[in-house]
C-alpha positions as CSV (number, residue, x, y, z in Angstrom):
1,M,-89.7,-36.1,133.7
2,I,-88.8,-34.3,130.5
3,S,-88.3,-37.6,128.4
4,G,-91.7,-38.4,129.4
5,I,-93.2,-35.4,128.5
6,L,-91.4,-35.9,124.9
7,F,-92.4,-39.3,124.6
8,F,-95.9,-38.7,125.3
9,P,-97.0,-37.4,121.9
10,L,-95.4,-40.8,120.5
11,L,-97.7,-43.1,122.8
12,L,-100.9,-40.9,121.9
13,A,-100.0,-41.3,118.4
14,A,-99.5,-44.9,118.4
15,A,-102.8,-45.4,120.1
16,E,-104.7,-43.1,118.0
17,S,-103.4,-44.9,114.6
18,D,-105.6,-47.8,115.3
19,L,-108.8,-45.3,115.0
20,A,-107.2,-44.4,111.5
21,R,-106.4,-47.5,110.6
22,Q,-109.9,-49.1,111.2
23,L,-111.3,-46.1,109.1
24,Y,-108.5,-47.2,106.4
25,D,-109.8,-50.6,106.3
26,E,-113.4,-49.6,106.2
27,G,-112.5,-47.4,103.1
28,N,-113.6,-44.3,105.0
29,W,-111.1,-42.0,103.3
30,P,-112.3,-38.5,104.6
31,A,-112.3,-39.5,107.9
32,C,-109.1,-41.5,108.0
33,E,-107.6,-38.5,106.3
34,L,-108.8,-36.3,109.1
35,E,-107.7,-38.6,111.8
36,C,-104.4,-39.0,110.4
37,R,-103.9,-35.5,110.1
38,R,-104.5,-35.1,113.6
39,I,-102.3,-37.3,114.9
40,L,-99.5,-35.6,112.5
41,S,-100.3,-32.3,114.2
42,F,-98.8,-33.5,117.5
43,A,-96.6,-36.2,115.9
44,P,-95.2,-35.1,112.6
45,T,-93.0,-37.9,111.9
46,H,-95.4,-40.8,112.5
47,E,-95.0,-43.0,109.7
48,P,-98.3,-45.0,109.7
49,A,-100.1,-41.3,109.9
50,L,-97.9,-40.5,107.1
51,L,-98.7,-43.4,104.9
52,M,-102.3,-44.1,105.8
53,Q,-103.1,-40.0,105.0
54,S,-101.4,-40.2,101.6
55,S,-103.0,-43.2,100.6
56,A,-106.6,-42.1,101.9
57,S,-105.8,-38.9,100.0
58,L,-105.2,-40.7,96.9
59,R,-108.3,-42.8,97.1
60,R,-110.7,-40.1,98.1
61,T,-109.7,-37.6,95.3
62,G,-108.0,-39.5,92.5
63,A,-106.6,-36.0,91.3
64,D,-103.0,-34.7,91.7
65,I,-101.8,-38.1,92.5
66,G,-98.2,-36.7,91.6
67,N,-98.5,-34.6,94.6
68,S,-98.3,-37.7,96.7
69,L,-95.2,-39.4,94.8
70,P,-92.2,-37.8,96.4
71,L,-94.0,-39.0,100.3
72,L,-94.4,-42.5,98.8
73,L,-91.2,-42.4,97.4
74,N,-89.7,-41.5,100.5
75,L,-91.6,-43.9,102.9
76,A,-90.6,-47.0,100.0
77,R,-86.9,-46.3,100.2
78,Q,-86.5,-45.2,103.7
79,G,-89.5,-46.2,106.0
80,Q,-88.8,-48.0,109.2
81,S,-91.5,-50.9,108.5
82,P,-91.0,-53.4,105.7
83,E,-94.8,-53.6,105.6
84,F,-95.0,-49.6,105.3
85,R,-92.1,-49.8,102.8
86,A,-94.0,-52.2,100.7
87,S,-97.4,-50.5,100.8
88,A,-95.8,-47.1,99.6
89,A,-93.7,-48.9,96.9
90,A,-97.1,-50.4,95.4
91,D,-99.0,-46.8,95.6
92,A,-95.8,-45.3,94.1
93,A,-95.7,-47.9,91.1
94,W,-99.0,-47.4,90.0
95,I,-98.4,-43.5,90.0
96,L,-95.1,-43.9,88.0
97,Y,-96.8,-46.9,85.6
98,S,-99.5,-44.0,84.6
99,R,-97.0,-41.5,84.0
100,E,-95.3,-44.4,81.5
101,E,-92.1,-44.5,83.8
102,I,-91.9,-48.2,83.3
103,P,-88.9,-49.3,84.9
104,E,-89.1,-47.4,88.0
105,S,-92.5,-48.7,88.2
106,W,-91.3,-52.3,87.9
107,E,-89.2,-52.2,90.5
108,L,-91.1,-50.5,93.1
109,A,-93.9,-53.0,92.3
110,Q,-91.4,-55.7,92.3
111,Q,-90.1,-54.4,96.0
112,A,-93.9,-54.3,97.0
113,F,-94.7,-57.9,95.5
114,L,-91.8,-59.6,97.1
115,T,-91.7,-57.9,100.7
116,T,-95.4,-57.6,101.7
117,T,-96.9,-59.9,103.8
118,E,-100.5,-58.0,103.6
119,T,-103.1,-59.5,100.9
120,P,-104.1,-56.2,99.3
121,T,-100.7,-54.8,98.6
122,F,-99.6,-58.3,97.2
123,L,-102.8,-58.3,95.0
124,S,-102.2,-54.5,93.8
125,S,-98.3,-54.8,93.1
126,G,-98.6,-58.3,91.5
127,S,-101.5,-57.1,89.4
128,L,-99.1,-54.1,88.0
129,L,-96.2,-56.4,87.4
130,I,-98.6,-58.6,85.3
131,R,-99.9,-55.5,83.0
132,I,-96.1,-54.6,82.6
133,L,-95.4,-58.1,81.6
134,D,-98.2,-58.4,79.1
135,A,-97.9,-54.9,77.6
136,R,-96.7,-54.9,73.9
137,G,-93.0,-53.7,73.4
138,T,-92.0,-54.2,77.1
139,S,-88.2,-55.1,77.6
140,I,-88.7,-56.3,81.1
141,T,-87.0,-59.6,81.7
142,P,-88.0,-61.1,85.3
143,A,-85.7,-63.2,87.3
144,P,-87.1,-67.2,86.7
145,A,-88.5,-67.3,90.5
146,L,-90.3,-64.2,90.6
147,M,-91.7,-65.3,86.9
148,L,-93.2,-68.6,88.5
149,Q,-94.4,-66.9,91.2
150,L,-96.5,-64.3,88.9
151,E,-97.7,-67.0,86.5
152,S,-99.0,-69.3,89.2
153,C,-100.9,-66.4,90.5
154,R,-101.9,-65.1,87.2
155,P,-105.7,-65.7,87.2
156,I,-106.0,-64.1,90.4
157,L,-103.5,-61.3,89.8
158,A,-104.7,-60.5,86.2
159,A,-108.5,-60.3,87.7
160,Q,-107.6,-57.2,90.0
161,A,-108.6,-53.6,88.8
162,P,-106.3,-50.6,89.1
163,P,-106.4,-49.0,92.3
164,V,-109.4,-46.4,92.9
165,F,-106.8,-43.2,92.1
166,I,-105.5,-44.6,88.7
167,Q,-109.0,-45.4,87.7
168,T,-110.3,-42.0,88.5
169,Q,-107.6,-40.3,86.6
170,H,-108.3,-42.5,83.7
171,R,-112.0,-41.7,83.9
172,N,-111.2,-37.8,84.2
173,R,-109.5,-38.3,81.1
174,S,-111.7,-40.6,78.7
175,D,-113.6,-38.6,75.9
176,I,-117.5,-38.7,75.2
177,L,-117.9,-41.8,73.8
178,S,-117.1,-43.5,77.1
179,K,-119.8,-41.2,79.0
180,P,-122.9,-43.2,78.5
181,G,-121.4,-46.2,80.2
182,Q,-120.0,-44.5,83.1
183,W,-123.6,-42.9,83.4
184,I,-125.5,-46.1,83.5
185,V,-122.8,-47.6,86.1
186,A,-123.2,-44.1,88.1
187,F,-126.8,-44.9,88.2
188,Y,-126.8,-48.2,89.2
189,R,-124.5,-48.1,92.0
190,W,-126.4,-44.9,93.5
191,A,-130.2,-46.2,92.7
192,I,-129.9,-50.1,92.3
193,R,-127.4,-51.6,94.3
194,P,-128.2,-50.3,97.6
195,A,-131.7,-51.7,97.3
196,I,-130.5,-55.4,95.9
197,G,-127.1,-55.4,97.2
198,T,-124.0,-57.0,95.7
199,R,-125.1,-60.4,93.9
200,C,-122.2,-60.8,91.5
201,S,-119.8,-63.8,91.6
202,L,-117.5,-62.6,89.3
203,N,-114.1,-60.3,89.8
204,P,-114.7,-57.8,88.8
205,H,-118.0,-57.5,89.5
206,C,-120.3,-56.7,86.1
207,S,-120.6,-52.8,87.1
208,E,-116.9,-52.7,87.3
209,Y,-116.3,-54.7,84.4
210,F,-118.7,-52.7,82.5
211,L,-117.2,-49.5,83.7
212,Q,-113.9,-50.7,82.4
213,A,-115.1,-51.7,79.1
214,S,-116.4,-48.3,78.8
215,L,-113.3,-46.5,79.3
216,K,-111.3,-48.7,77.1
217,H,-113.5,-49.5,74.5
218,K,-115.9,-46.7,74.8
219,L,-119.7,-47.7,73.0
220,L,-118.7,-51.2,72.2
221,A,-118.9,-52.0,76.2
222,I,-122.5,-52.2,75.7
223,P,-122.6,-55.5,73.7
224,M,-119.6,-56.7,75.7
225,I,-121.6,-56.3,78.9
226,A,-124.5,-58.2,77.6
227,D,-122.1,-60.9,76.3
228,R,-121.0,-60.8,80.0
229,L,-124.3,-61.1,81.6
230,V,-125.1,-64.3,79.2
231,R,-121.9,-65.9,80.1
232,E,-122.3,-65.1,83.9
233,P,-124.1,-68.7,84.8
234,G,-121.6,-70.6,83.1
235,V,-118.7,-69.2,84.1
236,V,-119.9,-69.4,87.9
237,S,-120.8,-72.8,87.9
238,S,-117.3,-73.6,86.2
239,R,-116.0,-72.3,89.2
240,R,-112.4,-71.8,87.5
241,N,-109.5,-70.5,89.1
242,A,-112.5,-69.8,92.0
243,V,-111.3,-67.7,95.4
244,Y,-113.0,-66.8,98.6
245,E,-113.1,-63.1,99.2
246,K,-114.5,-62.1,102.6
247,G,-116.3,-65.5,102.6
248,Q,-117.9,-65.1,99.1
249,L,-116.8,-67.5,96.0
250,K,-115.2,-65.2,93.3
251,V,-114.6,-66.4,89.8
252,P,-112.2,-64.6,88.1
253,D,-113.3,-63.1,85.0
254,P,-111.0,-60.2,83.6
255,L,-112.1,-57.9,80.6
256,Q,-108.5,-58.6,79.2
257,D,-109.8,-62.3,78.4
258,H,-112.6,-61.0,76.2
259,D,-111.0,-58.0,74.4
260,F,-107.7,-59.7,73.2
261,W,-109.0,-59.8,69.7
262,M,-109.7,-56.1,69.5
263,T,-106.0,-54.8,70.0
264,S,-103.7,-55.4,67.2
265,R,-100.7,-57.5,67.9
266,P,-97.2,-56.6,65.8
């Protein structure tokens, strides 16, 4: 009888974590975080809820990301499920990357990339590994098997944008010259896109491309997005390295393919 009473909260948490997972998959971060807190109130060590709460909180606020790092590192190293460890490792790797702790970031991203079976974690960790490899002055030397896997997936991985919480952190640090692009994108996403829907067949889509360009190149983003809009029909018709995402054809066209000449090389 006593053991049944003690086991009941775990059964209830397991059942209700399905709702939290559904909210997480929908990107409803506030509701997911609230549901996870409710689960943790009667099952404080419930691993899925701990991970989803931390991840949802990061994506909801994008602020104080270092506060989530200890929990993510603990889950990445000691989590009971390999998939939870991989997901936590991917988020922790991006946080460490934003703090320029590159070797530690590489190890965690590599762990996530090699052990996950979930597409989002695979793309997130793989895109970070590509970024680290392509950075100037990196001393990272991956194993040949890992290098072969990364290069074979490069077109897809290179097209992935950083997680929302990393993008938000960078936006908060950007200077005034990046603001016009951010205002234009915010107005488009608020007033125009809900009416016309998502029509861009490129990855990242045009508003995200413009936002990335604004944060990185400030006012030069305006001619860059104009160039992108002119190129779009030809790039889409070529279908080079195209993949299907949620039933829609997407053609990779990352920013780094078009601004490499703007970065000085040693």
